[in-house]
C-alpha positions as CSV (number, residue, x, y, z in Angstrom):
1,M,-29.2,76.4,-38.3
2,T,-29.3,73.8,-41.1
3,T,-32.0,71.2,-40.9
4,V,-30.2,67.8,-41.2
5,S,-32.5,65.3,-42.8
6,V,-32.2,61.8,-43.9
7,V,-34.0,60.3,-46.7
8,T,-33.7,56.5,-46.9
9,G,-33.6,54.5,-50.1
10,A,-32.5,57.8,-51.9
11,N,-31.1,56.1,-54.9
12,S,-34.3,56.2,-57.2
13,G,-37.9,57.3,-57.7
14,I,-39.5,59.4,-54.7
15,G,-36.3,59.1,-52.5
16,R,-33.9,60.5,-55.1
17,A,-36.4,63.3,-55.8
18,T,-37.1,64.1,-52.1
19,A,-33.5,64.2,-51.4
20,I,-32.7,66.7,-54.2
21,H,-35.9,68.9,-53.7
22,L,-34.8,69.1,-49.8
23,A,-31.2,70.0,-50.7
24,E,-32.6,72.8,-53.1
25,K,-34.5,74.0,-50.1
26,G,-31.4,74.3,-47.9
27,H,-31.6,71.1,-45.7
28,Q,-28.5,69.3,-45.5
29,V,-29.6,66.0,-46.7
30,V,-28.0,62.8,-46.3
31,G,-29.1,59.9,-48.7
32,T,-29.0,56.3,-47.6
33,V,-28.3,53.5,-50.4
34,R,-27.5,50.0,-50.3
35,D,-24.3,50.4,-52.2
36,V,-22.9,53.8,-53.3
37,A,-21.1,52.4,-56.2
38,R,-24.7,52.0,-58.0
39,A,-25.6,55.9,-56.9
40,A,-24.1,57.5,-60.1
41,K,-27.5,58.5,-61.5
42,L,-28.7,60.2,-58.0
43,Q,-25.3,61.9,-58.2
44,A,-25.3,63.4,-61.7
45,M,-29.1,64.7,-61.0
46,A,-27.9,66.3,-57.7
47,A,-25.2,68.0,-59.7
48,D,-27.5,68.9,-62.2
49,H,-29.8,70.5,-59.7
50,G,-26.6,72.6,-58.1
51,V,-26.8,70.5,-55.0
52,D,-24.5,68.0,-53.2
53,I,-25.8,64.7,-51.4
54,P,-23.8,62.8,-49.1
55,L,-24.2,59.2,-49.2
56,V,-24.0,56.6,-46.5
57,E,-24.4,52.9,-47.2
58,L,-27.2,51.6,-45.3
59,D,-29.5,48.5,-45.6
60,V,-32.7,49.1,-43.6
61,A,-33.5,45.2,-43.5
62,D,-30.0,44.6,-41.3
63,D,-29.9,45.8,-37.7
64,A,-26.1,46.2,-37.6
65,S,-26.2,48.2,-40.8
66,V,-28.8,50.7,-39.6
67,E,-26.8,50.9,-36.4
68,K,-23.6,51.6,-38.2
69,G,-24.8,54.1,-40.7
70,F,-26.8,56.2,-38.4
71,A,-23.7,56.5,-36.1
72,E,-21.8,57.6,-39.3
73,I,-24.4,60.2,-39.9
74,A,-24.3,61.5,-36.4
75,D,-20.8,61.6,-36.3
76,Q,-20.7,63.8,-39.5
77,F,-23.5,65.7,-39.4
78,G,-25.1,65.8,-35.9
79,P,-28.4,65.2,-34.8
80,V,-31.0,64.3,-37.4
81,D,-34.0,66.8,-37.6
82,V,-35.9,64.9,-40.3
83,L,-36.2,61.4,-41.2
84,V,-37.9,60.3,-44.5
85,N,-38.4,56.6,-44.2
86,N,-38.9,55.8,-48.0
87,A,-36.8,52.8,-48.6
88,G,-39.1,49.8,-49.6
89,V,-39.6,47.2,-52.1
90,G,-42.8,45.9,-53.9
91,T,-43.8,42.2,-54.1
92,N,-46.6,40.6,-56.2
93,G,-48.7,37.6,-55.3
94,T,-52.0,36.6,-54.2
95,V,-52.5,35.5,-50.6
96,E,-52.7,31.8,-51.6
97,D,-49.8,31.9,-54.1
98,T,-47.3,33.9,-52.0
99,P,-44.8,31.6,-49.4
100,T,-44.8,33.1,-46.1
101,S,-41.0,33.7,-46.3
102,A,-41.9,36.5,-48.9
103,Y,-44.5,38.0,-46.7
104,L,-41.6,38.3,-43.8
105,D,-39.1,39.7,-46.2
106,V,-41.4,42.5,-47.5
107,M,-42.4,43.2,-43.9
108,N,-38.8,43.3,-42.9
109,V,-37.9,46.0,-45.1
110,N,-41.1,47.8,-45.4
111,L,-42.2,48.0,-41.7
112,C,-39.3,46.8,-39.8
113,G,-36.9,48.9,-41.9
114,A,-38.5,52.0,-41.1
115,V,-38.6,51.0,-37.3
116,R,-35.0,50.7,-37.0
117,C,-34.4,53.8,-38.6
118,L,-36.7,55.5,-36.1
119,Q,-35.2,53.8,-33.1
120,Q,-32.1,55.5,-34.2
121,V,-33.4,59.0,-34.5
122,L,-36.0,59.4,-32.0
123,P,-33.9,59.5,-28.7
124,S,-32.3,62.7,-29.8
125,M,-35.5,64.1,-31.3
126,R,-37.5,63.6,-28.0
127,E,-34.6,65.0,-25.9
128,R,-34.6,68.0,-28.0
129,R,-38.3,68.1,-28.2
130,T,-38.3,68.8,-32.2
131,G,-38.3,67.0,-35.4
132,A,-40.1,65.4,-38.0
133,I,-40.9,61.9,-39.3
134,V,-42.2,61.3,-42.7
135,N,-43.5,57.8,-43.6
136,I,-43.9,56.9,-47.3
137,T,-46.6,54.4,-47.2
138,S,-48.8,53.7,-50.3
139,V,-52.5,53.9,-51.6
140,A,-52.2,50.4,-51.3
141,G,-51.9,51.2,-47.5
142,R,-55.5,52.4,-47.7
143,F,-57.2,49.9,-50.2
144,A,-56.3,45.8,-51.0
145,S,-54.8,46.5,-54.3
146,P,-55.3,42.9,-56.2
147,A,-52.6,40.4,-56.2
148,Q,-50.3,42.4,-54.1
149,A,-50.8,40.7,-50.6
150,P,-47.3,41.1,-49.4
151,Y,-47.0,44.6,-50.2
152,V,-50.5,45.4,-49.3
153,A,-49.8,43.7,-46.0
154,S,-46.9,45.7,-45.2
155,K,-48.0,49.0,-46.1
156,W,-51.2,48.7,-44.1
157,A,-49.1,47.7,-41.1
158,F,-47.0,50.7,-41.7
159,E,-49.9,52.9,-42.0
160,G,-51.1,51.8,-38.6
161,L,-47.8,52.1,-37.1
162,S,-47.6,55.5,-38.2
163,E,-50.8,56.6,-36.7
164,E,-49.6,55.4,-33.5
165,L,-46.5,56.9,-33.8
166,A,-48.1,60.4,-34.2
167,L,-50.2,60.0,-31.1
168,E,-46.8,58.8,-28.9
169,L,-44.8,61.8,-30.3
170,A,-47.2,64.5,-30.1
171,P,-46.2,65.2,-26.4
172,F,-42.5,65.6,-27.5
173,G,-43.5,68.1,-30.7
174,I,-42.3,65.8,-33.1
175,R,-44.3,66.0,-36.4
176,V,-45.3,62.8,-38.1
177,V,-46.6,62.9,-41.6
178,I,-48.2,59.9,-43.7
179,V,-47.5,60.3,-47.7
180,E,-49.5,58.3,-49.5
181,P,-48.5,57.9,-53.3
182,G,-50.5,56.6,-56.0
183,V,-48.4,55.9,-59.1
184,T,-45.3,57.8,-59.6
185,K,-42.6,57.5,-62.4
186,S,-40.2,55.1,-60.9
187,A,-38.0,52.3,-61.8
188,I,-39.6,50.1,-59.2
189,F,-42.6,49.0,-61.8
190,A,-40.0,47.8,-64.2
191,K,-38.3,45.6,-61.6
192,N,-41.6,44.5,-60.2
193,V,-43.0,42.2,-62.8
194,D,-42.7,38.7,-61.4
195,T,-45.7,36.9,-59.8
196,P,-45.6,33.5,-58.0
197,D,-48.7,32.0,-59.7
198,A,-48.2,28.7,-57.9
199,T,-51.8,27.8,-58.1
200,G,-52.5,28.8,-61.9
201,A,-55.8,29.9,-60.4
202,Y,-55.3,33.6,-60.5
203,E,-54.6,34.9,-63.6
204,T,-57.3,37.5,-63.8
205,Q,-56.1,39.2,-60.7
206,Y,-52.7,39.3,-62.1
207,R,-53.5,40.6,-65.3
208,R,-55.8,43.2,-63.7
209,L,-52.8,44.2,-61.2
210,F,-50.6,44.8,-64.4
211,D,-53.3,46.5,-66.4
212,F,-53.9,48.9,-63.2
213,Y,-50.0,49.7,-63.3
214,A,-50.1,50.1,-67.1
215,A,-52.8,52.8,-66.8
216,G,-51.0,54.6,-64.2
217,L,-47.6,54.7,-65.6
218,A,-49.3,56.4,-68.6
219,H,-50.2,59.2,-66.5
220,A,-47.8,58.8,-63.6
221,T,-46.7,61.7,-61.4
222,D,-43.3,63.3,-61.6
223,P,-41.7,62.1,-58.2
224,F,-40.5,65.9,-57.9
225,E,-43.8,66.8,-57.0
226,V,-44.2,64.4,-54.0
227,G,-40.9,65.9,-53.1
228,A,-42.3,69.2,-53.1
229,L,-45.5,67.9,-51.3
230,I,-43.0,66.6,-48.7
231,H,-41.3,70.0,-48.1
232,H,-44.9,71.5,-47.6
233,A,-45.9,69.2,-45.2
234,L,-42.6,69.7,-43.3
235,T,-43.0,73.5,-43.0
236,T,-46.8,74.2,-43.1
237,D,-48.1,75.8,-40.3
238,K,-51.5,73.8,-40.5
239,P,-50.1,70.3,-40.7
240,Q,-51.9,67.1,-41.6
241,L,-51.5,63.6,-40.4
242,R,-52.2,62.1,-44.1
243,Y,-51.2,63.3,-47.5
244,P,-52.5,61.2,-50.4
245,C,-50.9,62.3,-53.6
246,S,-50.0,61.2,-57.6
247,W,-52.1,59.3,-59.9
248,G,-54.7,57.7,-58.2
249,G,-53.8,58.6,-54.9
250,P,-56.3,61.1,-53.5
251,E,-59.3,59.7,-55.4
252,I,-58.7,56.0,-54.1
253,V,-58.1,57.2,-50.4
254,D,-60.7,59.7,-50.7
255,A,-63.5,57.0,-52.0
256,R,-62.5,54.1,-49.9
257,P,-64.5,55.0,-46.8
258,S,-67.6,55.1,-48.8
259,V,-67.3,51.9,-50.7
260,S,-69.3,49.3,-48.8
261,D,-68.0,45.7,-48.1
262,A,-70.5,44.5,-50.3
263,D,-69.4,46.4,-53.2
264,W,-65.7,45.7,-52.6
265,V,-66.3,42.1,-52.6
266,A,-68.3,42.4,-55.6
267,L,-65.5,43.6,-57.7
268,G,-63.8,40.4,-57.5
269,L,-66.8,38.6,-59.2
270,F,-66.6,40.4,-62.6
271,D,-65.5,38.1,-65.2
272,D,-65.2,40.6,-67.9
273,D,-62.4,43.2,-67.8
274,A,-64.3,46.1,-69.1
275,E,-67.1,45.7,-66.8
276,Y,-64.7,45.4,-63.9
277,R,-62.9,48.7,-64.8
278,A,-66.4,50.5,-65.3
279,A,-67.2,49.2,-61.8
280,F,-63.9,50.3,-60.4
281,Q,-64.2,53.8,-61.9
282,R,-67.8,54.2,-60.5
283,L,-66.7,53.4,-57.0
284,F,-63.2,55.1,-57.0
285,T,-63.6,57.8,-59.9
286,V,-60.3,56.3,-61.3
287,D,-60.1,55.3,-65.0
288,I,-57.9,52.2,-64.7
289,T,-58.2,51.3,-68.7
290,P,-54.5,50.4,-69.6
291,P,-53.4,52.2,-73.0
292,P,-53.4,50.3,-76.3
293,T,-50.5,48.0,-76.6
């Protein structure tokens, strides 16, 4: 039987690449987007790859929208076999600069949005004792990326929820996969350039945030590589819970447990950017020097 796979946030980046790759592998993929009228590039890329990806309008931040969207999916395609929780937003800001409303907005999408979708598919998966959940977190769910307090908080929360979910669903034969990308080629970075900077006290942290992403984008991973990794995680007979990937992802995730609390705090004490980058590379084995401008 055909595997019915739902990919949320399918309109760009990892979501779009994953939807297309799984469709190429024979899945009946349904992509969720907030506005079908703005999904022309997805449809064009799918056509170029020789696949068809039906789209359902769905806003993961809204209970009623999620319920309506998944009801439509069930009516048209039947029970969902694979859910890829990819939809998310990125927001910059230091802890002090960022209003609590921003934390709530990001958490509502990045964490609660995934929960809304999970609650729609898990009853059927449990009843059938089969299925798979792929939660796209981030390398920022494993280390505190500077000046991204709302995003980091949401992704750390999503990591914890995913780990709990794996334990809860094991008796039902449902596979849980956590994918932790570093930097991939995506339009999200061009959109995510605002900083609250309410105090004016954290210019160094904001500069180092954007330098980190400039370095990453110079070597960014093709999102189709992440799509291929997700397919592997779904089909391997030796599954893992976590899959760090993309530029910087495996190195940072592997190194973080060996970085002492003292060394982590000391990173914040460097006044000189070159010294900060050298210390970061020593600890995490990743060169975060941005390319010349």
